[in-house]
N, C-alpha and C positions, 0 to 999 in steps of 0.2 A: 755095446755098444759107450760109445762118445759124441758128449759134448764137444762142440768147440762153442769157446766166451765170446763174445767180442763187446768190449765196453770202447765206441764212440765217440770222436772229439765232436765237440762243440759245431754247430755248420755245415755239419758231417752233409747232410743232404744238400748243399752247394758245390759244399768239395772236391763229392765222389765223382764229376760228372765226368774232368780226364780218365780216370782210373777205368770209370763203369763196365766199358765193353771187355779189358781186358780181364775186370775178373766177372762177371757172368760168363765170360769161356769156360773161365777157368772152374769157375760152381759144374758149369754142363759137362767142360770134357769129365771127372769125377764122379758127375752121378752117373753118367752113361758106362764109364766102368762102373760100375756098381759099389763106389768103394762111400761116395756118401749120398745119402739114406733123403735128407731136407737140408731147407733151409732159409730165411728169412731175418727184415731186422720186426726189431717191437716196436712201437708207434704210441706219440702222444704222452713223451717226446719222445722218441727213436736217437736213442743214446745208445742201446744192445742189438747185437746181433745172434744170432743161434744158426747151427751147426750140425745135424747127426749123422757121426760115418759111423763106418763098421768097424773100425782099430784106429787106437792109440796111433801109429806110425801115419795113416791117411789124411790124419786133421794136424800135425801135423807139418808135414809134406806139403797140407794148403796153405799153413800158415805165410813159412819160405818161400812159397810162390803168390803170395797173392798179393798184387798191385796197394792195394789200400791199404795194406798193414805195412809193405814198404814205404809207399809213399809217406805216412803220421797217422791215417784218416780213424787206424788203431793203435790208442796210444797201449792197453796190457788186454791182455787176452789168458784164456785158463783151458786147463783139455780137462773133462773129470769125467770117469767113468758115472754110466744110467744105469742102472738095473731097472730093465725096460719092467714089466709087469704085465700089462696087459695091450695085447700089438707087434709091433717089430717086425 
C-alpha cells in the first residue's frame, strides 16, 4: 500500500469550500474503483491529510486530478510505501 501525504495551507477549511465537492467526487470515484482504501485529514490543527492507495500509480493519478492540489490548497505532498503489518 501507499500513503499520499498532503501538507495543507493555513486556513484550509475556509479555502476548500469552492473545490470540496469535486475533491470528494474524485475520492469516491477512486474508492468505488478499489484504488483508494481510506482518506481523511488530521485535526487540531488541520495541517495534513492522509490517503491510502493500493498502488503508487493511483496515488499519483489522484494528485494530478485533485482540485485541492491544482488550486494551491496542497503546497507539498509525498507518496510513501507503507509496510502494513496488521490489517489491510
